[in-house]
C-alpha positions as CSV (number, residue, x, y, z in Angstrom):
1,G,-1.3,21.3,21.3
2,R,-4.8,22.6,22.3
3,M,-5.8,25.9,23.8
4,G,-9.4,26.0,24.6
5,R,-11.4,25.3,21.5
6,V,-8.5,25.5,19.1
7,G,-6.1,22.7,18.4
8,I,-3.0,23.2,16.3
9,S,0.1,21.2,15.3
10,G,2.9,21.7,12.8
11,S,6.1,20.4,11.5
12,N,9.0,21.6,9.4
13,G,12.0,19.9,7.9
14,N,14.7,20.1,5.4
15,T,16.6,17.5,3.4
16,W,20.0,17.8,1.9
17,S,22.4,15.3,0.3
18,Y,26.0,15.6,-0.6
19,P,26.8,14.5,-4.2
20,V,26.4,10.8,-4.7
21,T,28.0,8.9,-7.7
22,S,26.1,6.0,-9.2
23,V,26.6,3.9,-12.3
24,I,23.8,3.0,-14.7
25,S,24.7,0.4,-17.3
26,S,22.7,-1.1,-20.2
27,V,23.2,-3.7,-22.9
28,N,20.9,-4.2,-25.9
29,F,20.9,-7.6,-27.8
30,N,19.4,-8.6,-31.1
31,P,17.5,-12.0,-31.6
32,M,20.9,-13.6,-32.5
33,N,22.2,-12.6,-29.0
34,E,24.6,-10.1,-30.6
35,I,25.3,-6.8,-28.8
36,V,23.5,-3.9,-30.6
37,F,24.8,-1.3,-28.2
38,E,26.4,-1.0,-24.7
39,Q,26.0,2.0,-22.5
40,K,27.6,3.3,-19.3
41,N,26.3,6.4,-17.5
42,E,28.3,7.8,-14.5
43,N,25.8,9.9,-12.7
44,I,26.5,12.5,-10.0
45,N,23.3,13.2,-8.0
46,R,22.5,15.8,-5.3
47,R,19.2,16.9,-3.9
48,N,17.6,19.3,-1.4
49,G,14.1,19.8,-0.2
50,T,11.8,21.5,2.3
51,Q,8.7,20.2,4.0
52,L,6.0,22.1,5.9
53,A,2.8,20.8,7.5
54,V,0.2,22.6,9.6
55,A,-3.1,21.2,10.9
56,M,-5.7,23.1,12.9
57,D,-9.2,22.3,14.3
58,Y,-11.7,24.6,15.9
59,S,-14.8,23.5,17.9
60,L,-17.6,26.0,17.7
61,D,-19.5,23.9,20.2
62,S,-20.2,20.3,21.0
63,V,-21.9,19.8,17.7
64,N,-20.0,21.9,15.1
65,S,-16.3,22.0,14.2
66,F,-13.8,23.0,11.5
67,V,-10.7,21.1,10.5
68,S,-8.1,22.5,8.1
69,T,-4.7,21.3,6.9
70,L,-1.8,22.8,4.9
71,N,1.0,20.8,3.4
72,F,3.9,22.1,1.3
73,N,6.9,20.3,0.0
74,N,9.6,21.2,-2.4
75,L,12.4,19.0,-3.8
76,A,15.2,19.8,-6.3
77,I,17.3,17.1,-7.9
78,E,20.4,18.0,-9.8
79,T,22.3,15.4,-11.9
80,K,25.4,15.4,-14.0
81,N,25.7,12.5,-16.5
82,N,28.7,11.3,-18.4
83,I,27.2,8.9,-21.0
84,Q,29.2,6.6,-23.2
85,T,27.4,4.4,-25.8
86,V,29.1,2.0,-28.1
87,Y,27.6,0.3,-31.2
88,P,30.0,-2.5,-32.0
89,A,28.7,-3.4,-35.5
90,S,29.3,0.1,-36.9
91,A,32.2,1.0,-34.5
92,C,30.1,4.1,-33.6
93,Q,30.7,5.8,-30.2
94,L,28.5,8.4,-28.7
95,L,29.9,10.5,-25.9
96,G,27.5,12.7,-24.1
97,Y,27.4,15.1,-21.2
98,V,23.9,15.8,-19.8
99,Y,23.1,18.2,-17.0
100,K,19.6,18.0,-15.5
101,K,17.8,20.0,-12.9
102,Q,14.4,18.7,-11.8
103,P,12.5,21.0,-9.4
104,A,9.2,19.5,-8.1
105,G,6.8,20.6,-5.4
106,N,3.3,20.2,-3.9
107,F,0.9,22.6,-2.2
108,D,-2.1,21.0,-0.5
109,F,-4.8,22.9,1.3
110,S,-8.0,21.3,2.7
111,A,-10.9,22.5,4.9
112,D,-13.7,20.4,6.5
113,Y,-16.9,21.4,8.3
114,V,-18.2,18.6,10.5
115,R,-21.6,18.6,12.2
116,K,-22.7,15.8,14.6
117,L,-26.3,14.6,14.3
118,G,-28.1,13.6,17.4
119,Q,-26.6,11.5,20.2
120,S,-25.5,8.7,18.0
121,D,-22.9,8.2,15.3
122,G,-24.7,10.5,12.8
123,K,-22.5,13.1,11.1
124,L,-22.6,15.6,8.2
125,T,-19.4,16.7,6.6
126,F,-18.6,19.3,3.9
127,S,-15.0,19.2,2.5
128,F,-12.9,21.1,0.0
129,Q,-9.4,20.5,-1.2
130,Y,-7.0,22.4,-3.5
131,L,-3.9,20.7,-4.7
132,M,-1.2,22.2,-6.9
133,S,1.8,20.1,-8.0
134,R,4.6,20.9,-10.4
135,N,7.2,18.7,-11.9
136,D,9.7,20.5,-14.1
137,L,12.8,19.4,-16.1
138,N,15.6,21.7,-17.3
139,Y,18.5,20.2,-19.2
140,S,21.4,20.7,-21.5
141,A,22.7,17.8,-23.6
142,Q,26.0,17.8,-25.5
143,Y,26.8,15.0,-27.9
144,N,29.8,15.3,-30.2
145,K,29.8,19.1,-30.0
146,Q,26.1,19.3,-30.7
147,V,24.2,21.0,-27.9
148,V,20.5,20.9,-27.1
149,F,18.7,22.8,-24.4
150,G,15.3,21.6,-23.1
151,N,12.7,22.8,-20.6
152,N,9.6,20.9,-19.6
153,R,7.2,22.7,-17.2
154,G,4.6,20.4,-15.8
155,L,1.7,21.8,-13.7
156,N,-1.3,20.0,-12.2
157,R,-4.1,21.8,-10.5
158,E,-6.7,19.7,-8.7
159,Y,-10.0,20.9,-7.0
160,T,-12.1,18.6,-5.0
161,A,-15.5,19.1,-3.2
162,Q,-17.0,16.4,-1.1
163,L,-20.2,15.8,0.9
164,D,-20.6,12.9,3.3
165,F,-23.7,12.0,5.4
166,R,-23.9,9.2,8.0
167,Y,-27.0,8.4,10.0
168,P,-28.0,5.3,12.0
169,V,-31.6,4.0,11.7
170,G,-32.0,1.5,14.5
171,P,-29.4,-1.2,14.0
172,I,-28.7,0.0,10.4
173,L,-25.9,2.5,9.7
174,L,-26.4,4.5,6.5
175,D,-23.8,6.4,4.5
176,F,-24.4,8.7,1.5
177,G,-22.1,11.0,-0.3
178,A,-21.0,12.8,-3.4
179,K,-17.7,14.1,-4.8
180,I,-16.5,16.3,-7.6
181,I,-12.9,16.3,-8.8
182,D,-11.5,18.7,-11.4
183,R,-7.9,18.0,-12.6
184,N,-6.1,20.2,-15.1
185,I,-2.7,19.2,-16.3
186,H,-0.5,21.5,-18.5
187,S,2.9,20.6,-19.9
188,L,4.9,23.1,-21.8
189,V,7.9,21.9,-23.7
190,E,10.6,24.2,-25.2
191,I,13.5,22.8,-27.1
192,D,16.4,25.0,-28.3
193,T,19.5,24.3,-30.4
194,L,22.6,26.3,-31.2
195,D,23.1,27.8,-34.7
196,R,26.4,28.3,-36.4
197,N,27.0,31.5,-34.5
198,G,26.3,30.0,-31.1
199,N,22.9,31.6,-30.7
200,K,19.9,29.7,-29.4
201,E,17.3,28.7,-31.9
202,R,13.9,27.4,-31.1
203,D,13.1,23.9,-32.4
204,S,9.5,24.3,-33.6
205,Q,9.1,20.5,-34.2
206,G,10.2,19.5,-30.7
207,S,8.4,22.3,-28.8
208,Y,4.8,22.1,-28.0
209,S,2.1,22.5,-25.4
210,F,0.0,19.7,-23.9
211,K,-3.2,20.2,-22.0
212,Y,-5.2,17.4,-20.3
213,G,-8.3,17.7,-18.3
214,Q,-10.1,15.1,-16.1
215,Q,-13.5,15.8,-14.5
216,I,-15.0,13.2,-12.1
217,M,-18.5,13.2,-10.6
218,A,-19.3,10.5,-8.1
219,S,-21.9,9.5,-5.6
220,Y,-22.2,6.5,-3.3
221,A,-24.5,4.8,-0.8
222,T,-23.7,2.1,1.8
223,A,-25.7,0.3,4.4
224,N,-24.2,-1.6,7.3
225,F,-26.7,-3.9,9.1
226,P,-26.8,-7.1,11.3
227,V,-27.8,-10.5,9.9
228,G,-28.5,-12.5,13.0
229,K,-26.5,-12.1,16.2
230,S,-22.9,-12.5,15.0
231,L,-23.0,-11.5,11.4
232,R,-23.0,-8.1,9.8
233,M,-23.3,-7.1,6.2
234,N,-22.0,-3.9,4.5
235,R,-23.5,-3.3,1.1
236,G,-22.4,-0.4,-1.1
237,L,-22.9,1.1,-4.5
238,R,-20.8,3.8,-6.2
239,W,-21.5,5.7,-9.5
240,E,-18.8,7.6,-11.3
241,N,-18.8,9.7,-14.5
242,T,-15.4,10.5,-15.9
243,A,-14.9,13.1,-18.7
244,L,-11.5,13.4,-20.3
245,R,-10.1,15.9,-22.8
246,G,-6.7,16.5,-24.2
247,Y,-4.9,18.7,-26.7
248,E,-1.4,18.7,-28.1
249,S,-0.4,21.8,-30.1
250,S,2.4,20.1,-32.2
251,K,-0.2,17.7,-33.7
252,G,-3.0,20.3,-33.8
253,A,-5.4,17.7,-32.6
254,G,-7.2,16.8,-29.5
255,F,-9.3,14.0,-28.0
256,A,-12.3,13.6,-25.6
257,H,-13.8,10.7,-23.8
258,N,-16.8,10.3,-21.5
259,A,-17.7,7.2,-19.5
260,D,-20.0,6.1,-16.7
261,N,-19.1,3.3,-14.3
262,L,-20.9,1.6,-11.5
263,F,-18.9,0.0,-8.7
264,S,-20.4,-2.5,-6.3
265,N,-19.0,-3.8,-3.0
266,I,-20.2,-6.2,-0.3
267,T,-18.7,-7.4,3.0
268,L,-19.9,-10.1,5.3
269,A,-18.2,-10.0,8.8
270,Y,-18.7,-12.8,11.3
271,T,-17.6,-12.4,14.9
272,A,-17.2,-15.8,16.5
273,S,-15.7,-14.6,19.7
274,E,-13.5,-11.8,21.1
275,K,-10.5,-13.7,19.7
276,L,-11.8,-14.7,16.3
277,S,-13.5,-12.8,13.5
278,L,-13.9,-13.7,9.8
279,K,-14.9,-11.7,6.7
280,I,-15.8,-12.2,3.1
281,L,-15.7,-9.3,0.7
282,Y,-16.0,-8.3,-3.0
283,G,-15.1,-4.9,-4.4
284,R,-14.6,-3.2,-7.7
285,R,-12.6,0.0,-8.2
286,I,-10.9,2.2,-10.8
287,Q,-7.3,3.3,-11.0
288,R,-6.5,6.2,-13.3
289,P,-3.1,7.1,-14.9
290,S,-1.2,10.0,-13.4
291,L,0.9,12.7,-15.0
292,Y,3.9,10.4,-14.8
293,H,2.1,8.0,-17.2
294,L,0.3,10.6,-19.4
295,N,2.9,13.3,-20.2
296,P,3.9,13.0,-23.9
297,F,7.2,14.8,-23.3
298,R,9.9,12.7,-24.8
299,D,13.1,12.7,-22.7
300,N,15.8,12.2,-25.4
301,T,18.7,13.6,-23.3
302,D,20.0,10.0,-23.7
303,R,20.4,9.3,-27.4
304,S,20.0,5.6,-27.0
305,I,17.5,5.0,-24.1
306,Q,14.5,7.4,-24.0
307,M,11.2,7.7,-22.2
308,Q,7.8,9.1,-23.1
309,G,4.3,9.1,-21.6
310,N,1.0,8.2,-23.3
311,P,-1.9,10.7,-23.0
312,K,-4.4,8.2,-24.5
313,L,-4.1,5.6,-21.6
314,K,-7.4,4.2,-20.3
315,S,-8.0,3.7,-16.6
316,E,-7.5,0.3,-15.0
317,M,-10.5,-1.6,-13.7
318,I,-9.8,-3.9,-10.7
319,N,-12.1,-6.6,-9.3
320,K,-11.1,-8.3,-6.0
321,F,-12.7,-11.1,-4.0
322,E,-11.2,-11.8,-0.5
323,V,-11.7,-14.1,2.4
324,G,-9.9,-13.3,5.7
325,G,-9.8,-13.5,9.4
326,D,-8.4,-11.8,12.6
327,F,-7.1,-14.0,15.3
328,T,-5.9,-13.2,18.9
329,V,-3.3,-15.7,20.2
330,L,-1.0,-16.3,23.2
331,K,-3.4,-15.0,25.8
332,N,-4.1,-11.7,24.0
333,R,-0.4,-11.0,23.5
334,G,-0.5,-11.6,19.7
335,Q,-2.6,-10.6,16.8
336,I,-2.7,-12.3,13.4
337,N,-4.5,-11.0,10.3
338,T,-4.7,-13.4,7.3
339,S,-6.5,-13.2,4.0
340,F,-6.7,-15.1,0.6
341,Y,-7.7,-13.1,-2.4
342,Y,-8.3,-13.3,-6.2
343,K,-7.8,-10.1,-8.2
344,T,-8.3,-9.3,-11.9
345,T,-7.1,-6.1,-13.5
346,F,-8.4,-5.0,-16.9
347,N,-6.6,-2.4,-19.1
348,M,-3.5,-3.0,-17.1
349,I,-1.0,-0.1,-17.4
350,E,2.6,-1.3,-17.8
351,P,5.9,0.0,-19.3
352,V,6.5,-1.1,-22.9
353,A,10.0,-1.0,-24.5
354,I,10.1,-0.4,-28.3
355,N,13.1,-0.6,-30.6
356,N,13.5,2.3,-33.1
357,V,16.2,3.5,-35.5
358,E,17.3,7.1,-35.2
359,N,20.1,8.7,-37.2
360,G,21.2,5.3,-38.2
361,N,21.5,3.9,-34.7
362,M,19.2,1.7,-32.7
363,T,17.4,3.3,-29.8
364,V,15.0,2.0,-27.1
365,L,11.9,4.0,-26.2
366,Q,10.0,3.2,-23.0
367,T,6.4,4.3,-23.0
368,F,3.2,3.1,-21.3
369,E,0.3,1.1,-22.7
370,N,-2.9,-0.7,-21.6
371,I,-1.3,-4.1,-22.3
372,G,-4.2,-6.4,-21.4
373,K,-5.6,-8.3,-18.4
374,N,-3.8,-9.7,-15.3
375,R,-5.1,-12.3,-13.0
376,S,-3.6,-12.7,-9.5
377,I,-4.2,-15.2,-6.6
378,G,-2.7,-14.1,-3.3
379,F,-2.2,-14.8,0.3
380,S,-1.4,-12.0,2.8
381,S,-0.7,-12.3,6.5
382,Y,0.4,-9.8,9.2
383,G,1.2,-10.7,12.8
384,S,2.5,-8.9,15.9
385,I,3.4,-10.7,19.1
386,K,4.6,-9.3,22.5
387,L,6.6,-12.3,23.8
388,L,8.0,-10.5,26.9
389,R,7.5,-7.1,28.4
390,W,10.5,-5.9,26.6
391,F,10.3,-7.8,23.3
392,N,8.0,-7.2,20.4
393,L,8.0,-9.1,17.1
394,K,6.0,-8.1,13.9
395,A,6.1,-9.6,10.4
396,N,4.2,-9.5,7.1
397,L,4.0,-11.8,4.1
398,D,2.3,-11.1,0.8
399,L,2.5,-14.0,-1.6
400,Y,0.8,-13.6,-5.0
401,T,0.9,-14.6,-8.7
402,Y,1.3,-12.6,-11.8
403,A,-0.4,-13.9,-15.0
404,N,-0.9,-11.5,-17.9
405,S,-3.1,-12.0,-21.0
406,P,-1.9,-9.3,-23.4
407,Y,-4.3,-7.8,-26.0
408,E,-3.7,-8.9,-29.6
409,E,-1.8,-5.8,-30.6
410,F,0.9,-6.6,-27.9
411,L,1.4,-10.3,-28.6
412,N,4.4,-9.6,-30.8
413,T,6.1,-7.4,-28.1
414,T,6.5,-10.1,-25.4
415,V,7.7,-13.7,-25.0
416,T,5.9,-14.4,-21.7
417,T,2.3,-14.6,-22.9
418,N,-0.1,-16.4,-20.5
419,Q,2.7,-17.5,-18.1
420,I,2.3,-17.6,-14.3
421,F,4.9,-16.1,-12.0
422,V,5.0,-16.1,-8.2
423,M,6.1,-13.0,-6.3
424,Y,6.4,-12.0,-2.7
425,K,6.8,-9.0,-0.4
426,T,8.1,-9.6,3.2
427,F,8.7,-7.5,6.3
428,V,10.1,-8.5,9.7
429,G,10.7,-6.1,12.6
430,I,11.9,-6.4,16.2
431,D,11.6,-3.9,19.1
432,L,13.6,-4.2,22.3
433,N,13.0,-2.1,25.4
434,I,16.4,-2.6,27.0
435,G,15.7,-0.4,30.0
436,K,16.9,2.9,31.5
437,G,15.5,4.8,28.5
438,L,17.4,2.7,26.0
439,T,15.5,1.1,23.0
440,F,16.7,-1.0,20.0
441,D,14.7,-1.8,16.9
442,T,15.5,-3.3,13.5
443,Y,13.4,-4.2,10.5
444,V,14.0,-5.8,7.1
445,F,12.0,-5.4,3.8
446,Y,12.8,-8.1,1.4
447,D,10.8,-8.4,-1.8
448,S,11.0,-10.5,-5.0
449,P,11.7,-8.8,-8.4
450,Q,8.5,-7.3,-9.8
451,K,7.3,-8.8,-13.1
452,T,6.0,-7.1,-16.2
453,F,4.7,-8.6,-19.4
454,Q,8.1,-7.9,-21.0
455,G,10.5,-8.7,-18.1
456,E,11.1,-7.6,-14.5
457,F,12.7,-4.9,-12.4
458,A,14.5,-5.3,-9.0
459,A,12.7,-4.7,-5.8
460,F,14.0,-2.1,-3.3
461,N,15.1,-4.2,-0.3
462,L,16.2,-2.6,2.9
463,W,17.7,-3.4,6.4
464,N,17.5,-0.7,9.1
465,I,18.9,-0.7,12.6
466,S,18.1,2.0,15.2
467,L,19.3,2.6,18.7
468,K,17.7,5.4,20.9
469,K,18.3,6.8,24.4
470,K,16.2,9.2,26.4
471,V,18.2,12.0,28.0
472,L,17.6,15.3,29.9
473,K,15.0,13.8,32.3
474,N,13.3,12.0,29.4
475,N,12.6,15.3,27.6
476,A,14.9,14.5,24.7
477,V,15.9,11.4,22.6
478,V,19.2,10.9,20.8
479,G,19.4,8.2,18.2
480,L,21.8,6.3,15.9
481,T,20.5,4.8,12.7
482,I,22.3,2.4,10.3
483,V,20.9,1.5,6.9
484,D,22.2,-1.6,5.0
485,L,25.3,-2.2,7.2
486,F,26.7,-4.9,4.9
487,S,25.7,-3.4,1.5
488,K,27.8,-0.5,0.4
489,V,26.3,-0.4,-3.1
490,K,22.8,-1.6,-4.0
491,D,22.4,-3.1,-7.5
492,L,19.0,-2.7,-9.0
493,G,18.7,-4.8,-12.1
494,N,16.1,-4.9,-14.8
495,Y,15.4,-6.5,-18.2
496,S,12.9,-6.4,-21.0
497,V,12.6,-9.1,-23.6
498,S,10.6,-9.2,-26.9
499,P,11.0,-11.2,-30.1
500,A,13.0,-8.3,-31.6
501,F,15.4,-7.5,-28.8
502,T,16.6,-8.0,-25.2
503,Q,17.4,-5.1,-23.0
504,R,19.3,-5.6,-19.7
505,G,20.3,-2.9,-17.3
506,N,21.6,-2.2,-13.8
507,F,21.5,0.8,-11.5
508,A,24.4,0.7,-8.9
509,I,23.8,3.2,-6.2
510,P,25.8,3.8,-2.9
511,F,23.3,3.0,-0.2
512,R,24.9,2.2,3.2
513,S,24.4,5.1,5.5
514,F,24.8,6.2,9.2
515,G,22.7,8.9,10.8
516,L,22.4,10.7,14.1
517,S,19.1,12.2,15.4
518,L,17.9,14.4,18.2
519,S,14.3,15.1,19.2
520,W,13.4,17.4,22.1
521,Q,10.1,18.0,23.8
522,F,9.5,21.2,25.8
523,G,6.6,22.6,27.7
524,K,4.2,21.0,30.1
525,E,2.0,19.2,27.7
526,K,2.7,15.5,27.0
527,S,3.5,14.4,23.5
528,N,0.4,12.2,23.3
529,A,-2.1,14.6,24.9
530,Y,-3.3,16.1,21.5
531,K,-4.1,14.0,18.4
532,T,-4.1,15.9,15.1
533,K,-7.4,15.5,13.3
534,Q,-7.2,14.1,9.8
535,K,-8.7,15.7,6.7
536,Q,-11.7,14.0,5.1
537,I,-10.7,14.1,1.4
538,I,-8.3,11.3,0.2
539,N,-8.0,11.0,-3.6
540,N,-6.3,7.7,-4.1
541,D,-7.7,6.8,-7.6
542,Q,-4.5,7.5,-9.4
543,K,-1.8,4.9,-10.2
544,L,1.6,5.6,-8.7
545,S,4.7,5.6,-10.8
546,A,6.1,2.5,-8.9
547,Q,2.9,0.4,-9.3
């Protein structure tokens, strides 16, 4: 709420789950379609976490103001794995018990000073953000009476300073700005084994320290101006300098890289009427690998299927050309947004599966590489329609192609070179206001499997049903939520194919759930009387793990 010149809002929550048992199965085939190994992992998973968010703004006067936000979250995932792997050709069987604990957390603090300039839309903003995130892994793995203990402590500290200046000159709106980002990643890996007397002994070969730094300096300028009565142009230019450095103690070697990039964007917006507007735009941007992709820690708690990051990944470069329009239909009761686009991605980051032989047995290592170039043609449409006073319908469709062109060094790791695949993402939602404080809503996400240059992985589809009722003179709301009513277990399949092997897997996880909720508003102020002001800094240049 707001008291005088000060506005403040906050939220706090806790998540906890009872132990859930899932089954992860994998089969590896050779080129003759003979089974190399089969694996079954019965996994018991439980998690708990805490979230805290506080936002505050303070108005010095009608011109100057401060905005500050604080976000904290913590999540701990604990898993117990019983892994059985069979190699039919050698009649070898590996029985393993692996215990993992993965504590992770984020601390995010930001502060903004905003000064209005003149009586128009002019504005000057100074912003600062500090982000600290950690992602740890503690484990013990026992295979045939051999025990290994591991600890991977991953820490990322990120500092950002940003300046933005907006000022109108007649009909022209000018924007200028600069940003500095300093990211520092540190991963410390400690591996211990047991000697004959049962004492822990440090594995000097498997233990190491990895440091990775990323410094980004950027500046931009944009101009938005009219071209005639109904057409406006937005022209922008952005310069970025990226300096990378890395060091891995086990190899006693480091690397460094420095690059300058210039990104251009242009948008033409045409307003035909209040019910129709069209736009054409072109933009170029960069997408950098995150700690998930870079961390060289090799998770070998599974003796047959392992994972390792690649600290030498390059950033993706993305060019996109788009034509779209916004339409108002059904006497202003509906809105439709539609666009066609063509997108190219250079240095595309994708998972790569590689077969290796360790201790006489075949293993599969998944890492990440800049595999090549991808071209995509797509169509996207979102619509929302209010058919009656009590009925709302909304839907989204994203239909696009995937066509990779691998670099020469990866041609022998895939069998789908230069093929075109069609994929889709869909969403449909319905809201019903039944009356007397009772509402019903349901929505469905249904996506196609996502392709990679070696295979595909299943999409995470979902059906949600919610029923809510206002009580206590509309000061409280009780709700019932059902997720995937007709799907007790969700099967998430995946496969990778190369000329040397085929790897197929499935993750079967219990997913159907029922939930009860209660929200209660107290005090005289209405829930929509105060709107929390958002922070200015949004660093979205890093590739997410699911992308």
